[in-house]
C-alpha positions in Angstrom: 11.9 1.5 -26.1 8.2 1.1 -25.2 6.2 4.1 -24.0 4.9 3.9 -20.4 1.1 4.5 -20.4 -0.1 5.9 -17.2 -3.5 4.8 -15.9 -6.4 7.3 -15.6 -6.6 8.9 -12.2 -9.7 9.9 -10.3 -9.7 13.2 -8.3 -7.4 13.0 -5.3 -5.5 9.9 -6.5 -1.7 10.0 -6.8 0.3 7.9 -9.2 3.0 6.0 -7.3 4.7 4.0 -10.0 5.0 0.6 -11.6 5.9 -2.7 -9.9 7.4 -5.5 -11.9 7.3 -9.2 -10.9 10.0 -11.7 -11.6 7.9 -13.4 -14.3 7.9 -10.2 -16.3 4.3 -9.1 -15.4 3.5 -6.0 -13.4 1.1 -3.4 -12.3 0.7 0.3 -11.7 0.1 1.5 -8.1 -2.3 4.4 -7.4 -2.6 5.9 -3.9 -6.2 6.6 -3.0 -7.2 9.7 -1.1 -7.9 9.5 2.6 -6.1 8.2 5.7 -7.9 5.9 8.1 -7.4 6.2 11.8 -6.1 3.3 13.9 -7.8 0.0 13.7 -6.9 -3.7 13.6 -5.3 -5.2 10.5 -8.5 -7.0 9.6 -10.6 -3.9 10.1 -8.2 -1.9 7.9 -8.3 -4.6 5.2 -12.1 -4.4 5.2 -12.0 -0.6 5.1 -9.6 -0.6 2.1 -11.9 -2.9 0.2 -15.0 -0.8 1.1 -13.4 2.2 -0.8 -12.4 0.1 -3.8 -8.8 -0.6 -2.9 -6.4 -2.7 -0.9 -3.7 -2.1 1.6 -0.3 -1.7 -0.1 2.2 -4.5 -0.2 5.6 -4.1 1.5 7.2 -3.3 -1.8 4.5 -0.7 -2.5 5.0 0.8 1.0 8.7 1.1 0.4 7.9 3.1 -2.8 5.5 5.3 -0.8 8.1 5.9 1.9 10.8 6.8 -0.7 8.7 9.1 -2.8 5.4 10.1 -1.1 6.0 10.2 2.7 4.5 13.7 2.9 1.2 12.0 2.1 1.3 10.1 5.4 1.3 11.0 9.1 4.5 10.0 10.9 2.9 6.8 12.2 2.5 3.1 11.7 0.5 1.9 8.7 -0.6 -1.7 8.0 0.4 -3.5 4.8 -1.7 -6.2 3.2 1.0 -8.9 4.0 0.7 -11.5 6.7 3.9 -12.6 8.3 5.1 -15.9 6.6 5.6 -17.8 9.9 3.1 -16.1 12.3 -0.3 -16.0 10.7 -1.7 -13.7 13.5 0.9 -11.1 12.7 1.1 -8.7 9.7 3.7 -6.3 8.3 3.6 -2.5 8.7 5.5 0.6 7.5 6.6 3.2 10.0 6.3 6.5 8.2 8.5 8.4 10.7 11.8 6.4 10.3 11.0 4.3 7.2 11.4 0.9 8.8 9.1 -2.1 8.2 8.4 -4.8 10.8 5.5 -7.0 11.8 3.1 -6.9 14.8 0.1 -8.7 16.1 -2.9 -8.1 13.8 -5.1 -7.0 16.8 -3.1 -3.8 17.3 -4.5 -0.6 15.9 -2.4 1.1 13.3 -3.4 3.6 10.5 -4.1 2.6 6.9 -3.9 4.1 3.5 -5.4 2.3 0.5 -4.1 1.8 -3.0 -5.5 0.5 -6.2 -3.7 -1.5 -8.8 -4.0 -1.1 -12.5 -2.8 -4.0 -14.7 -2.0 -2.7 -18.2 -1.5 -4.8 -21.3 2.1 -3.6 -21.3 4.1 -2.0 -18.5 
């Protein structure tokens, strides 16, 4: 069995876990410190990039809900995913009850950024 090599973490970062894709590739997910107050989806995407990260995917948000919900306020947090049929809408995670749904991108929800580390072997 191969050894899982964890990526290096900066101060305040939290290792979330590894996500595998159907093609066998994958990446590690690291939660960055800091919670951003409510803003539109586009503004939150820009904020995440400005601190060297990205908003989490829906899969990553499910992992965060399952294992790290204490790191979040009990509020709505934008994901980085646009709704597949409604381009002006994006998905969010509700960190009070755990559900995911989509809403108009102009609404102001909170955000938390992640960074992804792609190792040579997961």
